[in-house]
N, C-alpha and C positions, 0 to 999 in steps of 0.2 A: 118889472124885470129885476132880477137880483143884481144889485150894484157891485157886489163882490165878484160875480162872474164876469161882468163887463170890464171891471178893472183888471182882472186876471187876463182876459183875452187881450185887452189893450197892451198890457205889459209884455205879453208873449209876442204880439205883432211888432212892437217897438224893438224888442230884443232881436227879433229876426231881421228887421231891416237895418239895424245897427251892425249886425254881423254880416249881412249880405246887402249892401247898399243899392245894388242895381236890380234887386229882385222885384218882380211884379207878378200878380196872380189874380185870379177871380176870387169872389167871395168863397166859393166852394173849395178852391185850392187852398186858400188861406186857412179856412176852417179845418180842413183835413190835414194839411202838411205843416203849417207854420205854428199852430197852437198845440202844445203838448198837454192835452186835457188830463187831469189827474185820475179820472175814472173813465167813464164813457163820454164821448163827445156830447156837448150840450147842443141845443137848438142852434141852427145857423143864424137865427135872429140875434143871438148874443154877439156873434161875430159882426153882423151888419151894424148893430148898435155901436159896438166898439169902434168900427171903422168910421162911422159917421161922426162920432165924438172926436176921434183923432183928426178927421178932416176939419171939423170946426176949430180945433186947436191949432191948425196949420201944420200938422205933422205928416199927414197922408193926403193923397189925392187920387181921384179916379180918372183914368184916361180911356178913351175909346180905342178898341182894337176890333175892327170889323163890327159885328153886331153885338159885342159883349164888352163889358167894362173890366179893366184891369186896375187893381189898386197897387200903388207904389208909394215909397217915401216921397214927400213933396220935394220938387225940384225948385231951385231958386231961379 
């Protein structure tokens, strides 16, 4: 997978949660609304990979909401 795309998506996600600290959304919502893709949206797998990396880095977390997961900035 293209590391530049993953880094771009990660930066967009972090910029969004820094501007909107209480925001939370599904992978699909983040992919569509949080990331301002320069051309056409990339594969959602880019967003998933970026979120997983941010989770490993301790910046994002996934929480359950019914039968789906919501991603948000990691809470202390």
